[in-house]
N, C-alpha and C positions, 0 to 999 in steps of 0.2 A: 784594392789595387794600389800600387806605388804611385806617389804623387811626384810631379816635377816642381821645381822652384817657381813660385809666382814671378811674373815679370817685375823686375826692379828690386827683387829681394836682395838685401844687403846685410851681411853679418855686422858691419860697423854700426848700423842704426837699428838693429833688431831690438825690440822691446815688447814683451808681453805685458799688458797693463796689470799692475798690481803684483807682479811676480819678478822682483828685481834680481834675486839670486839666480833664478832660472834664466832670466834674460842675459845676465852676465856669463853664465855657463855656456849658453848657446853662442854668444859672441866669441868666447874663448875657443870652443871647439871648431867653429867656422874659421878661426885663424890658425888652427893646427896647434894650439897650445894646451890641449887636454880634452878629456871627455866631459860630456854632460850626462847626468844620470837622473832617471825618473823611476821612482818606486811606486807601483800601482797596488794599493792595499784594498782588499775587498772580499766579498763573499763569492758564491758560485757564479754570479754575473760578471765578476772580474776574472775568475779562474777560467771561465769559458765553458761551463757545463752545458752539454747538449750540442756543442759544435763538434766538427769532426776532429776531436783531439784538441790539444792546446793551440794548434795552428789557427783556429777560427776565433779565439778569444780577442777581445778588443785591444789588450795591450800588444799582442802580436800584430794586429792590423794597424794599430797606431804607429808602431815602429816602421812597418812597410810604407805607410802613408807619409812618414818623415824620412823616406829613403834619400831624398835629395839633401837632407842634413846629416846623412850618415846614420840614420836610425837602424837599430838592430835589437832583436829580442833573442839573445843567445845565452840566456842564463837558465838555470834549473835548480830549484831548491827542494822540492818534494813532489808528492803526487797530488797536492791540492785537495786531499780528502776525496778524490774521485777514483783513483785506482792506478795500478801499474801500467795500464795501457793509455793513460791520459796523455803522455807525451811520447810520440813515436821516436824521438831523438834519443831516448834513454832505453838501454837494454840492461836489465838487472840479471846478473848471473845467480847461480844457485846460492842460497843463504842470505841474499839481500832482501830486505823488506823495509816498510815504513813503520816506525813504532808509534805509540799513542801520545808521545810528548808533544805539546802544542808549541811549535816553534816557527821559524821563518818558512812560510809556504806550506805549512801543515806538519805532519809527522816526520821526524828525522829519518834519513836513510841509515840503516845499520846492517852489518853482517855479523850476527851473533856467533856464527860458527867459525869465524876467522879463517875462511878458506882462501885459496888462491884465485877463486872465481872473481873476475872483475865486474864492476858496474861501469858501463861504457856510455858516454854521451857524445853525440856527433852533432855539433851546431851546424846551422845552415849557411854560415858565412865564415870567411877567413879571419884569423886572429893572430896576435903576436904574444898574448899572455892569457893566463887563466888564473882567476881569483878563486881559491878554494875556501869555502866557509865551513868551519869546524866548531864543535863545542867540547868543552872539558878538555880531556887529555887524548883526544882522538889522534891516531897515527895512521897515515895512508901512504901507499906507494902510488904516485901519479905518473902515468905514461901518456905522453903526447905523441900520437902516431907511433912510428917505429923508432922514436928518439930515445935518448938515455933516460931511464926512470929517475924520478926525483922523489925523495921521501919528505913528506910534510908532517909536522907534529904540532898539535895544539897544546897550550899550557894555560888555558883560559879560566880554570875553575868553573864556577856555575855561570858561564856566559858563553856567547858565541864570539869567535874571533876569525881572523882571515890570514891566509898565507897566499903568496903569489908565486906561480911557476911560469917562467917565460919559455917561449919556443927556443930562444937562444940557449937557455940552460939545458934543454933537451937536445941541443946540437942541430936545431932545425931553423930554417927561415920562416918568416910569416907565411901562413898557409891555412888550408882547411884540413883538419885532422880529427880523428876520433880521440877522445880523452878517456882513458881507462883508469879506474881507481880500484886498488886492492886494499882491503882492510888489514892492518897489522895488529889491531886490537879490536875489542868489541864495543868501544865507546860510541861509535857512530860518527856521522857528520851531517851537515845541513845540505850543501849543494855547491854549485860552482857557477861562474860567469866567464864566458870567453869573449874577448874584446880586443880592440886595438888600444894601446895605452895612451896614445897621444891625440886621438881624435874620435869623432863619432858621438851619437846619442844612444846611450844604453837604456832600454826600457825593461825594467825588472818586474815580472809578474809575481806578486806575493798574495794573490787571491786564494782563498780556501773555501771549498764548498761547505755550506752549513754554518759558518761562523757568524757570531754576533760581534758587536763592537768590543765587548769585554774579552773575547778570545784573543784579541790582538795586543792586549796589555797584561798578559800573564807575566809573572816575574822571571827574570834571568834570561830565558831562551826566547821569549816572545818577540813578535815583530817590532813592537815599539822600542824595546830595549836593545834591538839589533840595528836600529837606524844609524847610530853613531858609527857602526862598522861598515854599513853599506855606503855611508857618506853621500846621500842623494842631494841633488840640487832642487828637486821638486818631489813632494809626496802627494799623490792623488789618492784621496780617501773616498771610497764608494761603499759605505756600510749603511745598514738600516732595514733592509727587507726582512732579514731573520729576526731583527729586534721588534719590528712592528707586528710581525706574524707570531712572535713568541712571547709577547707580553712584557717586554722590557720597559721599565718605567722611564719617563723622560729624564729624571734625575740620574739614574744609572747610566743611560745612554750618553747623556751629556758628560758625565764624569769620565767615561771610557774614551770618548772622542777627544776630550780635553787632554788626557794623558798622551794620546797619539800626537796631538798638536805640540804639546810641551817637548816631547822627545824629538820630534822633527825639527823644531826651531832650535833646540839645543845642539842638534847635529849640523846646523847651518843651512837648513833647507827651507824653501818656500813650501806652503801648503795650499792645495786646492781641494776644498771639500765639494763633494757631489751629492745631490739629491738623487737617490736611486730611481730607476724607471718606474712607471706606473704599473702596479700589479693589481689594481682594483681595490686596494686596502683603503678603508675609510679614514684611517689615522695617518696616512702618508703626509698630509698637510701639517699635522702637528710635529712630526719628525723633521719636516722641511724647515719649520719655524725654529726648532731647536738648533739645527745646523746654521741657520742664518744668524741666530743669537750668538752662537759660538764664533762665527766669523767676525761679527761686530766686536765682541768682547776681546778678541785676540788681535784685532787690527788686520785681519785677513781680507782678501777679496771675497765678495759674496759668492755663495756656493753656485756651482754650475748644475742646473737642473737637467739631468739626462733625459727627462721626459720630452725635452725639446727635440731630441733626436728621433723619437719613435711616436710621440703623441700619446693619447690615452691607450689603455690596454685594448679597447675595442678597435681603435684605429691601427695599432701595431699588429694586432692579430689579422685584421683584414688585409693588411699590406704584406703579410708573410714574414713579418719581423719577429714573431714569437713562435716558439715550439710548444709552449704551455702558458699558464698564467704567471709564471715566474721567470722564465728563461728566454732570452732572445735566440733567434736563429743566427747562423753565420752572417746572413745579410743584415740582421738587426745589430749584431755586434759591430759590423762594419760601419753602420750609421753612427753608433756611439763613438767609435774611434774617430770618425770624421768630425763630430761635434767637438771632441776634446782637442783634436789636432788644430782645428780653427781657433780654439781658445789659447793654445800654448805655442803654436809654431807659425 
């Protein structure tokens, strides 16, 4: 549920301990001087597997709980490795699918047949501009509502880039519209984010089901290499479950998370590492220690233990916060969102 501002809340004095860049961004957006951006990076427990579509994931619920700060989760990058029905806001026309390239939010959307069939995204909140994320030499026709179509073309080589289309370019005022994209070549694209340019808190869900830490640091198109394009003020990292279940060594896990930290810091972002929820795995404590060591090594705040939201696996299951041994229920995701919101907002 959406939260109201705590009594005495003030943009002028807002400060989340140990998160100076994020704190400055919140003060900026509260003063109407620009947006604040959060990128949520993680596995299926960030993507929202098991909830009724993407709407139950903790990043969406986090945005709703920060509604009094202008929170919104109105972006879409891929199917999160879950499937085409993952996000009901997106309708893929004939020819559109997600490929196997590991990129921002999962496999890239592509229309290999280059038909006139659009892929349409309808956000749940009004906006005044759309950021379209492309890779390589992708070319798309972007249509906001019934406005004038705008062609966007990438020239990014082996990388992801960004083009911006405003409602004004389409001849429209700020509002709530469907955004349709028609492929003009078969290079594909990554996704989009609808927002207000001058204010608000954008929560971007880059969770992908089944991914380990190493999947986020693949070269060129990967999430870590795209952080400079996303330009977040805060990156929340929630990885580890698939690593501790899949036999990833501590050295390999540490190296991958370090790469994410390096890219995030280089992009001008704060980083909040999270210890994933308790799944009953005996080596969870070892991964938690590695995350703590990384925080100390990089001068970050200590990791946020998401187990504080749900308790042990047995406690979470008894409370109805889990749907199986790995994935929270919508209720459980809401409790995770609340824990993170209390830490950052």
